[in-house]
C-alpha positions as CSV (number, residue, x, y, z in Angstrom):
1,M,-26.0,265.6,-75.1
2,K,-23.8,263.3,-73.1
3,R,-24.2,259.5,-73.6
4,S,-23.5,256.8,-71.1
5,A,-20.9,254.0,-71.7
6,V,-23.8,251.6,-72.1
7,E,-25.4,253.7,-74.8
8,W,-22.1,254.0,-76.7
9,I,-21.6,250.2,-76.5
10,A,-25.2,249.6,-77.8
11,Y,-24.6,252.0,-80.7
12,Y,-21.4,250.3,-81.7
13,L,-22.9,246.8,-81.4
14,V,-25.9,247.9,-83.6
15,I,-23.5,249.3,-86.2
16,V,-21.6,246.0,-86.2
17,G,-24.9,244.1,-86.6
18,A,-26.0,246.4,-89.4
19,L,-22.8,246.0,-91.3
20,N,-22.8,242.2,-90.8
21,W,-26.4,242.0,-92.1
22,G,-25.4,244.2,-95.1
23,F,-22.6,241.8,-95.9
24,V,-24.8,238.8,-95.5
25,G,-27.5,240.3,-97.8
26,L,-25.1,241.7,-100.5
27,F,-22.3,239.1,-100.5
28,D,-23.6,236.1,-98.6
29,F,-20.7,236.6,-96.2
30,D,-21.1,236.6,-92.4
31,I,-18.3,238.6,-90.9
32,V,-19.0,237.5,-87.3
33,A,-19.1,233.8,-88.2
34,K,-15.9,234.2,-90.2
35,I,-14.1,235.9,-87.3
36,L,-15.5,233.9,-84.4
37,G,-16.5,230.7,-86.0
38,E,-19.8,229.3,-87.3
39,A,-22.3,228.7,-84.5
40,T,-19.7,229.0,-81.7
41,A,-20.7,230.1,-78.3
42,L,-18.8,233.4,-78.7
43,A,-20.6,234.1,-82.0
44,R,-23.9,233.5,-80.4
45,I,-23.0,235.8,-77.6
46,V,-22.2,238.6,-80.1
47,Y,-25.4,238.0,-82.0
48,S,-27.3,238.1,-78.7
49,L,-25.6,241.3,-77.6
50,V,-26.4,242.9,-80.9
51,G,-30.0,242.0,-80.6
52,I,-30.2,243.2,-77.0
53,S,-28.5,246.5,-78.0
54,G,-31.1,247.0,-80.7
55,L,-33.9,246.5,-78.2
56,Y,-32.2,248.9,-75.8
57,L,-31.9,251.6,-78.6
58,I,-35.6,251.1,-79.4
59,Y,-36.3,251.7,-75.7
60,L,-34.1,254.8,-75.7
61,V,-35.9,256.3,-78.7
62,G,-39.3,255.7,-76.9
63,V,-38.1,257.3,-73.7
64,K,-36.5,260.3,-75.4
65,E,-39.7,260.8,-77.5
66,S,-42.0,261.0,-74.5
């Protein structure tokens, strides 16, 4: 099945978010904050895009299931 560019971006962002949460949970280390700075506008944008991507993938699963 061919995926759109938006779907691929959403998948990659969700993977980044999952890995980041894994590091936070296991090592108390926030990769995004370390790279982009703690509570910077850019870090907040990345966190927001990861969240939106997660919602989009939930939507895709619902659409594909029905």
